[in-house]
N, C-alpha and C positions, 0 to 999 in steps of 0.2 A: 788300316785296311778297311775296317768297318765304316769309317767316315766316307769311303768311296762306294762300298757295296750298298750301304743302307739307302742313300738317295736314289741309286739306280733301281733298287728293288721297289722303293716307294713310287718312282715314276712308272715302272712296269706295272705295278699293282694298280696305280691310278688309271692308266690307259685301259687295262683289262676290266677294271671296275666300271668305268664309264661305258665301255662298249657292251659289257654284259648287261648293265642297267638298261641301255637303250633297246637291246634285243628283247629283254624280259618285258619291258613296258609295251613294245610293239606287239609281241605275241599275246600278251594278256588283253590288250585293247582289241586286237583282231578277233580274239575268241570270246569277247564279252566277259572276260574273267578277271578284270581289274577289281581288286578288293577295295575295302574302305581306305580312306586316306588319313594321313596324320600330319598335322602342322606341328613342327618342332621349333620352338622359339628359345634361343639361347640367351643367357644373361647379357645385358648390355650395360652401357655406362654413358655418362655425360655430365653436363652442368645444369644449373638452374634454368639456363636459357635454351638448351637443346640436348637431346639424348639420341643415341643410336643403338640399334641391335641388329643381329643377324639371325637367320633361321633357315629352315628347310622344309619342303613339302615332299612327302614320300608315301608310297603305298604302305599301309600299316604292316609292320614287320612280324607281329606275333611273338615278340619277346616275352619270355616268362620271368616273373620275379625271381631274383637270386635268393638262394638259401645257403646256410652253412654246410649243407650235406649234398649239394649238387655234384653229380658225377662229372668226370672230364667230358663225357659225351654230351651231357646237357649243356655244359659251358661252351663246348665247341659249337653246338647247334645254335645257341644264342649269338655267339660271335659271328657265325656265318650269316645269320639273319641281319645283323647290323650292317654287313657289307653287301648284301644282295637285295635289300628292299629297293624296289624300283623308284628312282627319283622322278618327280613330276615336273617337267619343264613347262614354261609359258602359263603357269597358274597365277591368277591375280590374288594378292594378299593385301589385307587392310589392317592397320593397327590404330588403336585409340588410347589416348592418355589425357585425362583432364582437359577436354576441349580441343586437343590436337588430334588430327587424323593424317595418316600417311599411307600411300599405297605403293606396291612394288609388284613386279612380275618376276617369277622364278627363272633362273638361267638353265642351261641344258642339264646341269647336275641337281636341279631342284632348289638351289640356294636363293635367298633373297636378302636384301639389306634395306632397313627402314630407318629414316631419320625423322624425328618428331620435334617440332618447335611449338611449345605450348603458348597460348595467348597471354598467360601471366607466368612469371618465374615460378619454378617448382620449389617447394620447400627443400632446403639443403639438409635433409634429415636421414639420408641413407637410401634405403630401397623404395622404389615405386613400382606399382603393378601396371603392366600394359596388356591389353587384350588384343590378340592377333587371331584373325580368322580368314578363311577363303571367301572370295566374292563370287557372285553369280551361281550358276547351277551346281558347280563343284562344292559349294558351301554345305549342301545337304549330305555330303559324303565324309565330312570331317568335323569333329567337334572343335570349338574355339580353343586356342591355347592361351596360357597366361605366362607372359615373360616378366622378368624383373630387371629394372635398370637402376644403376647405382649413381647417386648424386652425393658425393662426400660432404660432410658437414663442415662448417667454417672452422671448427676446432682442429681439424686434421692438419698435421704438419709435414708428414711424409706419405708417399705412396710406396707400398711394398710390392715388388714385382718378382714373382717366383716361377721357376721351372716346375714341372711335375715329376717326370720320369727320373728316378734315381736322385731326386731332391726331396720330394714329399713321399712318394711311394717307391718301393723297391721294384725296379723294372728290368735290371740287367741289360741296359742298352749297349754295353760294351761287349756283350756276348749274344750274338744273333739268335742262336737256338734257344737260349734261356729267355730272351726277350719275347720270342714268339710263343714259347710255352706259357709264360705268365700272361701274355695278352689274350691268347685264344683258349687256354684250358683252365683258366681261373675266372673268378667273378669278383664283384665289388666286396663281397664278404670274406673272400679268401685271399685277397691281396693284402700285403703288409705295409704299414707306414714305417718311416724311419722313427726311431725312438725319440720322444719328446717334441715332435714337430707341432702337434696341436697346441701345446702350452706356449711354445716359442712364438708361433704366429699370433696367438691370442695376445701375447705380451706386446708384440710389435703393433698390433691393432690398437691396443689400449694406450701405447705410447709412454712417454717419460713420466707421466703422473697418473696414468690409468684413466684419463679423461679425453684422449685425443680422437678416438674412432678413426684411425688411419685406414684408408682403403687397401685391400689386398687383391692383386690381380695374378692370375695364373696364365703364363704365356708358354705354350708348349708346342712341339712339333708333332704331337699325337694327332691322328685324324679326327675330324668331327664325328665320324661314325662311333667313336668311343665316348661321346659326350655324356650319355646316360650313365655309363659305368663309372666315369671319373667323378661326376657330381654325386652319385650314390656313395662312392668310396669316401669322398670328403665328409659327407653327412654322417655316414656310419662310424667314422673315426673321430667325429667331433672336431674336425679341422675347419677353420673359419671359411665361410663361403665367400666367393668373389667371382667376378666375371672370368670365364675361361675363354681364352683366345687360342684356338686350335688351328688345324691346317686341313685344307681340302685335298682329297685324293682324286685328282682329275687332271685336266690338261691345262690348268691355269699356270701362271708364271711361277708360283711359289713351289712347284714340284719339279723344277728343272734339276737335272742330275748334279749340277755344280752350284754351290752358293745358296741353295734353297734354305737350309736351316738358318744360316746367318741372316739372310734377307728377310725371311719370315719373322724372326724374333725382333730384329732391328726395326722393321716397319711398325710392328705393334707397340714396341716400347717408345719409339719416337712419337707415335700418335697419343699415347697416354701422357707423356711428359709435355707435349704441346697442348693437350687439353687442360692439364692442371699445371699451369705455369708457376703458380705460387707454391707448389709442393716440391720438396726434395725427394730423392729416391733411395730406397734400400733394395739392392739386387741380390737375389738368392738363386744359386744354381748348383751344378756339379761339374766335375772334371771330365765326365765321360764323353761329351760331344764338344760343342764349341761355345758353351756359356762364357768361359773366361774371355774369349776373343770378342764375343758380342758385347759383353759388359765393358770391356776396355774401349770399344768404339763408342759406347754410350757416354763414357767419361769424356772422350774427345768432343763428341757432338754437343754435350750439355755441360760445359765447364761450370764447376761450382754447384752442380745440382745433385751429385751422388754422394750420399753420406757414408755408405759402407757397402762392400761387396763380400758376400759369404759364399764360398764354393765348397761343397761337400766332396771330399777326396774319395773317389771310387775307382781309381785307375792305378796302373803299374808305374814303375819308376820313370820310364822314359817320358810318359805323358806328364808326370809330376814335375819333371824338369822344365817342360814347356810352360806349364802353368806358373811355375816359380818365376820364369822370365817375364811373363805377362804381368804377374803380381808386382815385380820390381818396377816396371814402367808405370803402372797405375799408382803405386805408392809414391813414386817420384812426382806425380801430378798432385799429390796431397790427399789422395783418397785411400782409406783403409781397405786392404784386400786380404782376406783371410781364407786359406785353405784349411778346412777344419775336418777332424775325424768324427766329431759328434755334435749334436745340437747344443749341448751345454756349453761348449767352447764358444760357439757363436753368441749364445745368450750372455755370457760373461763379458764379451767384448761390447755387445750392444748396450749393456748397462754402463760400461765404462765411458761410452761416448754419448750417453744421455738419450738413447733410443727407447729404452724400456725402464720401467720402475725397478728399484732394488729388490723388492719382494718377489718379483717375477722369476728371478734366477732359481731360488729354491723350488718354485713350482715346476719349472722345467726339469730340474734334477729329479724331483719326485715322480714326474710322469715318465721320464726315461727309465727309472727303476721299475715302475709298473709295467711299462711296455716290454722291458727285458725279461720280466717274470713269465711271459708267455701270452698266447692269444686270449685266454680266458680273462686274464687280468686286464689286458688292453680293452677287451669288449666291455667289461664292467666300468672301466674308466670312461670310455666313450659314452656309455649309457648315462652316466652321471652328468657328463657335459651336455648331452642332448636335452636333459631335463632342466638344465640351468638356463633361464632366459637370457642371462648375460653372455652366453656363448654364441648367440646369433650375430651374424654380420650386419 
């Protein structure tokens, strides 16, 4: 039932959000009360020959930094600011990267897309910085933003593509009220990761011998409005950074009531695997929505490219039976498909098929135990990882 209700609510929320944003923007402009602007540049990706990124121009929202002791009212206030900041349409944006320049104009929801082709190939060394700023008179009203774009090194062998909700962080997407409470009444510091996720993703990044630097992507149906919360959550919990490919809350095609979740994820995964034709894929998701169906389609679309699929089991028996049926079809195609109760089970399989180094499994087990010991232990563990330069993506 939630698979029907949630897209409809997303569509209704998107329509309301777009119309409210247009009304707020018109009223503030008419009254001369439009505040300072913000250029928000999301992490992008590409190759040595070309990179792309997305972003948004908004009225500055006034978000306050999250703390461990924020009240539900403070969290709710920040959540509302994320969804009510007025988008700025028809704004000109320019990006610069090592001799390459690209310009774009924002759409009615304030979004822009920039593609840069540098005059000489970029070093395939991981992350590169891109400066993004407004053009013309509006430039005085917003500070430049710095985006990061990922160019995987030649040592990479696989691309790891992961969901976020109920895969990396506990979101309760199978329970609408719980999901809303976690999304609106908590913050990046009070949301909880699944136990052992940080160590497992670090192991997949390091690869079979610890030297691969495999890229990690997060493809989620969460709205772009939550981008700051999600990136802060990953950073605070020491979880490997990577491009986040989220979803617009507006009138665009990926918010249709039917098929939106599958189409959104499939389009991004297809783009990633088309960009990196030499890399196989590891797909990680959960049983709560349609990750098994999406990943089974990826196996069909890219034969021989998927090394393993890991699905976190977060659902009841009836859904588990559907997932088991999908798993049987995928396995018949020669692709391992595991529905796992915990991260350690996925790590042990990954070691058995040469995706991670042997010593990585005990590290995942230790982190699982620390995470299970409680929030303070998890915080201390995350703090140590943040201080370790090897934990950076």
